[in-house]
C-alpha positions in Angstrom: -1.6 -35.1 -25.9 -4.8 -35.4 -24.0 -2.9 -35.2 -20.7 -1.2 -31.9 -21.8 -4.6 -30.4 -22.7 -6.0 -31.4 -19.3 -3.1 -30.1 -17.4 -3.2 -26.8 -19.3 -6.9 -26.4 -18.5 -6.4 -27.2 -14.9 -3.5 -24.7 -14.6 -5.6 -22.0 -16.3 -8.5 -22.6 -14.0 -6.3 -22.5 -10.9 -4.7 -19.2 -12.0 -8.0 -17.6 -12.7 -9.4 -18.8 -9.3 -6.3 -17.4 -7.6 -6.7 -14.1 -9.3 -10.4 -13.9 -8.4 -9.6 -14.8 -4.8 -7.0 -12.1 -4.6 -9.3 -9.5 -6.0 -12.1 -10.5 -3.5 -9.8 -10.3 -0.5 -8.3 -6.8 -1.4 -9.7 -4.0 0.7 -10.7 -0.8 -1.1 -10.6 1.3 2.0 -7.4 3.1 2.4 -5.7 2.9 5.8 -4.9 6.2 7.6 -2.2 6.3 10.2 -2.8 9.1 12.7 0.0 10.8 14.6 -1.3 12.4 17.8 0.3 15.7 18.7 -0.3 18.6 21.0 -1.9 21.7 19.5 1.5 23.6 19.5 3.2 20.7 17.6 0.6 20.5 14.8 2.4 22.9 12.4 5.7 21.1 12.8 4.1 17.7 12.3 2.4 18.9 9.1 5.6 20.4 7.8 7.5 17.2 8.5 4.9 15.2 6.6 5.2 17.6 3.6 9.0 17.2 3.6 8.8 13.4 3.8 6.1 13.3 1.0 8.5 15.0 -1.4 11.2 12.4 -0.8 11.5 9.6 -3.4 10.1 6.2 -2.4 12.8 3.6 -1.7 12.9 -0.1 -0.7 14.1 -1.3 2.6 17.6 -1.7 1.2 17.6 2.0 0.0 17.3 1.4 -3.7 14.7 3.6 -5.5 11.3 2.1 -6.4 11.2 2.4 -10.2 7.4 2.0 -10.5 4.6 3.9 -8.8 3.8 1.2 -6.2 3.0 3.7 -3.5 -0.8 4.0 -4.3 -1.6 1.2 -1.9 0.4 2.6 1.0 -1.4 4.1 3.9 -1.8 7.8 4.3 -0.6 9.7 7.4 -2.3 12.6 9.2 -1.5 14.7 12.2 -4.3 14.8 14.8 -4.5 17.1 17.7 -5.0 15.5 21.1 -6.1 17.2 24.2 -3.8 16.5 27.1 
């Protein structure tokens, strides 16, 4: 009986420590992926991003994501570069 209590306490402490470590390691700063385009391609790039943004999120196998797990995904922006 004492052994069960000790193992339960150890397992609880380990799970709490793992959760705390995960929270400490998570970055709050959102990543931004920049697509560099020429000035005449900027409108097309933005239009493409709008169209892609309206598509439903899917997994690698093509099945839809049933929960909103896209909040931690990086954002994408079109950036004009000078040639």
